[in-house]
N, C-alpha and C positions, 0 to 999 in steps of 0.2 A: 274893529275888535279888540277888547282887552282883558286883560287879567285883572281882576277886582281885589284889591287887597286893602281890608280896613286895619288901620292901626290900633292894635291892643284887644283886638275881639278874636274869637276861635274860629272865624271862617277860612283863616290861613292854617289851620291846623288838623292834621289827623287826630279824629275825635276820640282821643284815647286818654289815659290817665298822664300823659305828659302834658296835656294841657291845665294842668292844675299845680300851684305850687303849695298847696296847703298840707302836704304831706311833709314838709320839711322847715325848719324853723328859718325865718328871716334873718339875714346876716348884715353885718357891717362890711364897708368895701375892702377893708383891711385884712380881712379874711381871703381874699384874693391873691394878697400876696403870698400867705402861708401855703396856699393850694399849690400855685405855679411854683414856688420855690422848692417844695418838698419833690414835686411831679418831674421836676428837672434834676435833682441831685440823684443822677441815676446813671446805670451802666450803659445806656443807650448813650448818652451824651459821652462819658469816658470812652467809650468805643470808637466815637468821632475823632479824638484827638488822637487815635492811633491812624488815621487815613493819612495825614500828611508826611508822617514818618515811613511808612510804608511805602510812600510814593518818592522818598528819599528828598523830601523838599527841605529847602532853609528854615530857619525858625522864624524869624522876622516877617518874611511874606505870609507865614502861614498864621500868624498871630493877627496880622492885619486882615486875612481872609475871615479867622473867626469872629473878629470883630465887626467887620460888615455883615457877616452872615447873622450874627445874634441880633445885631441892633434892627436890621431890615425885618428879621422874623418876629422879633418882639412887638414891632410896630403893628405888623398884621395880626398877631395873637390880641394884643390890647384893643385894636379896633373892633375886634368880633367879641371883646368881652363888653364892650360898651353898648352893643346890640341887646345884648342879654338884659341889661338894667334898662334899657327904654322900653322893651316889649315884655319882658318877663316871661320868654318863651325858650323852648330849647333851640338849638342851633340850626339844627336841620329842619325843624320846623318853620324856619324863617325863609325857606327855599321857596314856598308857597307863594309869596310875594313877586319876586321876579321870574319864577318859572313856571308859576301853575302847578298842579297836584301831579300831572304825569312827569314832568320836568323835576320836580323835587323829590320825586319817588325815585327817579333814576340817581340823582345825587345823593341822596340817603343812603343808595344800594353801594355806592362808590364808596362814601363815607365808612360803609358798613364793612368794606373791603380795607380800608386805611386802616381802622381801628383793629381789625383783625390781623393785618399784618403787625402793626405795633405789638399787639396781646403775644403774637408768636415771638417777636424780636425780644421781648423783655421777659418771656418767659423762658425762652431758650438762656439768655444771658444771665438771668438770675439763677436759673437750674446749674449754670457753670459754677456760680460761687457757692452754691449750697452743697455742690457734688465735692467740691474741694474741701469743705468743713464736714461733710459724713465721711470722707476717706475713699471717694471713687467709688461709690458704690452702683449699682446698675441706673443708667441714666435717667429711667422712666419715674423712678421714686423721688429725685428732686423737682422733676417737673410736674408730677403729680401734687406734691407738697406745695409749690409755689400757685399751683392752679387753683387748690381747694381754698387756700387763704384767700386769694383774691375773690373767688366766687362768694365767700361768705361776706366780705366787704360790699360787694356789687349788690347782693341779695337784699341787704339792710337799707341800701340806698342813698343818696346824697348826705343825709345828716351824720351817717357812720362814716363816710368817705372824708367829709369835712373834719371832722373830729380826728381821724387817722392821718390826715396830711397835716395837722396841725402840731401833731404829737412828732410825725416825722420830719418837720421841718426842723424840730429842735435836734431830734436824735441823729438826722443823719446829717446836721450842719457841725455837730461836733465830731461825729465819726471822720467826714470828709476833711475837718480843719485837723485832725491829728494826721492823717495821710499827708495834706498838704506840708504841714510842720517836717514831717519824716523826710519829704522831697527836699525842704530847704535847707535842713540841718546835713543833708548829703549831696547837695548840688555842687560844693566844691570840687569834688570828684568824678564829676560827671564831665564826659567830653561828647560832642557829636561833630561828625564831618559827613555832612550829607553828599550823598550821590543822586542825583534825580534820576530815576528811571523812565521818566516822562519829561518834556520841557516845564520849567518853573512857571511859566504862565498857564498851562493847563492844568500843573498841580494845584495852582492857587485856585482855578476856575473848580476843580472838584472838591476841594477843602470848602470853599465859599459854598458852593451849591448842598454839600452835604450838613454844614452847620446852619444855613438858612432853611433847608428842608425840616430838619429836625425841630426846630423851636416854631417854624411857620406851621408844620403840620397839626398842631395842636389848636390851630384857628378853628376847626370844624368842631371842636369841644367846647369852645369859650362859653357860650350864652348857657350850656348846658348847666355851668356853675354860677355866673354872674347873674342870672336871672332872679337869685334868692336875696340879691341886694335889695334892702328895704325902702330905698329912698331914691327914687330917679333923679333927684338933684346930684346925688354920687357919682353921676357918670365919669366926670373927671378924674376924681380920686381912683374909680374903679379902674380908669385907664392906666393911669401911673402906678397903682400897685401889681396891676396885671403884668405890664411892662417889665418893672424893677424884679419882681419874683421871678418871672420865668429869664430874663435876660443875665441877671447876675448869678444865678445857679447855672446856668446851661455854659455860660462863658468859663467860668471857674471849673468846672468839671471837665470841659475839654480840654483846657490848658494842663490842668492835672493828668488827664490821659496821655496827651502829647509829653509831659516830662516823664512819666513812667514808662511811655515807648521808647524814649529815647535813654532814659537811665538802665533799663534792662536789656538794650540793644534786640529788641523782641518786638517787632509789630506783625508778627505772621499767627503767631497762636493767639487763642482767645484772650480778651482782656483781663478775666478774672485771673489765668494761669499767669501772665505775665506781673498782677497786681500783687499775687501771693508771693512771688519769689523776689519781688521789690522790697516787701514789708518784712521778709524772712522770719523770724521769731514772733512778731506781730502779726503773721498772715490773717489771724481769725478778724481783725479788727478790719481789713480791706474785706475780707470777703462778706461779712455781716453787713458792711456798709452797701457792697453791689447787691446782696440779696434783697435787703430792705427796700432799697431805690428800686429795684425791680417790682417790689410790691408795690409800692407808692405810685409808680406810674400805671402799674397794670390795674389798679383798682378803679383810676379815673377811665383807662382804655375799656375795660369792660363794661362799666356804668353807661358808658356814651355808645358802645357798641350795641346795647340793649336798645337805648333810646333811639338808634338810628334804624335798626330793624324795625322797633315798635312804629317809627312814622311810616313804613311802608305797609305792615302788617296791622290793619286797623283793629283796635278791640282787643288785643291779646293781651294788654298787661306787660309787665317789666319781667315776670319770672321766666317765661319761657326763651324770650330774646336771650336774656343772660345764659341760660343753660345751653342754648344752643352754641353762644359765642365761645363758652368754655370748652365744650366739646370739640369744635372746630380748631381752635388754636392749639388744643393738647395735641391732636392729630398731625396738625402741621410743623408742630414744636419737635416730635418725634422724629418726623420725616427729616427736617432741617437740621438736627441736632449737630450733625457732623459735616454739613456743607454752609456754614452760617456766613462767612464774610461774603462769598461770590453773591449771595442773596442781598446781603444789607446794602451794598452801595447802590447796586442798581434800584432796589426799594425806594431809597431816599431820593433818586432822582425821579421817578413815577411818581412820586408824592406831588412834587413840583409841576407837573404836566398837568394835572387835573384839578389841584385845591387851588393854585393862584388865579386862574382866570374866574373862578368860582368867588374867590373872596373878593376880587375887583368889581364883580357885579354886585355883591351883597352891599358893600361899602357905599357904592352909588345910590343904591336904591333906598337905604336906611339913612344916609347921611346927606343926600343931595335931594331926591325926589320926595322921599318923605317928609324931610324937612322944610320942602314948599308947600305940601298939601297941610302941615301943622297937624290938628286932630283929624283931619278929612278923610277922604277916600281916594286912595292911589290907584289911579287907572292907567296901566302899563300897556303898551302893545302887545297883542297876543303874540307870544313867541318870539319875544323881543329879547327875553333872558337867555334859552336855548340858542337862539341864533347868534347872539354875539358872542357867547361863550364858543360855539362850535366853530366860528369864523377866526376868532382870536387864537384857539388853539391850531387851526391850520395854517394861518399866516406864521407862527412861531416856530413850525417845523424845521425850517431852513436854519434857525439858530441852535436847533436842539443837537447833541452828541452824547447819547446814552451809550457807556463804555460797552465795547465789543459789539455792537449793532451797527452805528454807521455814524458819520460826522457830517451834518449838514453843511451846506454850500456856504453860508454866512460863517457858520462857528468854526470852518476850515481857514476861514481868513485869520482867527486869532487862536491858532494852534488848537483847535478843538474846544475850548472854552464855551461851556453851555450855559446862555443868559436867556434860554426861551422862556423860563419860567417870570423873568422881570417883564418880557416882551409881553407874553399871553396877559399879565395882570393889567399892564398898563391898555393894551387895545381892549380887552373885555370891559373895561371900564370905560373906556372912550366910546366905543361902539353902543353899549346900553345907553349911556347918556345922550347921544346922539340921536338913537331912535326913539328915544322918549322925552326929546327936549321940547316939544310943542304940544305935550298932554295938559288935557283941562282937569282940574282937580274941584270935586265937591266937597268945599270945606263945612265943618260941623263943629260945635262945640266951642 
């Protein structure tokens, strides 16, 4: 038995409007740089910089962890971006090939939860910043403002989002450059004497996982935007533009967040409050940057959230899923407004656990198995995708170390450092490749 997947045909897609690229203009690969640059000049990245300081970690090991996390996460994001150029299909629809319809629906629901979580995170963080600008009003008001702006952008679709992200890449770049210069000018008076609250190796692992999680977590979105690149021969340029846009922005803002946390000696309160105190009389510059960054990230979050739900709910169109995502994220944002940090760190690790093995299987399917088939039909073993996925997650459990829950026996050997996401990624890719190593392909064209 096998799952039949025809490269470039709609048979692996939910029969909905997401199968068409006619509703948005085709674009050049360089547009991917602006999309991922703007999407990562956000308060979510900024908040990650506070994590090593809150753990009392030394500066240089923290910078190394952020570097490794961003590079590895950026590579996965860029690889997924190429799949969109090759297939011209949204990201979650690509799961139909290796997972079949039922398995792809499960992965799409998980991605819906992923995008919903990020919608909530950025909604709350952007609302923090707007609340300071508005003078500490009722917190529901800034949440409603942020949600409304994002809803309008997502409602008008990919083309509106692309133009908005282009404008934000310039505007946010200028705003965060001003904040960075403020830090540089005051760096001579900043001192830091770290007192680790956990072992340095454990802090290194948490910082690495958080940084990797943030950028890698964009992977399930990548093809939603790269599918509009007009020329499949631009796949290499699409890879580099996606990688550079995401990594440069994410690493820059995480370093800036770490610097502000050190400068203010405040890694406990929300990042918006710390940045406002750091900027002093120019606090509005920082708050506007965090507010607009949250909007830039959530425009992409809500649009992909709608695509994920639309993959499961056939023929609904995009309007209903977008409204559902907005309503649920607002409700969660109101609930989590005063209990943000305990949620954020756990949320980042949970992303690793489900996304990385899924990405490993997609990479093997589209860059190895599909390449062997050329333009023909890919016949993979039935259930090979979902079984590889589940087995990889199961084997990686001893490497897990989610905070406040448990420490896997292998993770315990490394002071609780969680590397399960790397293990599950590699194993899922290997299992899927092995299960399909002797498949035959019906080549055409």
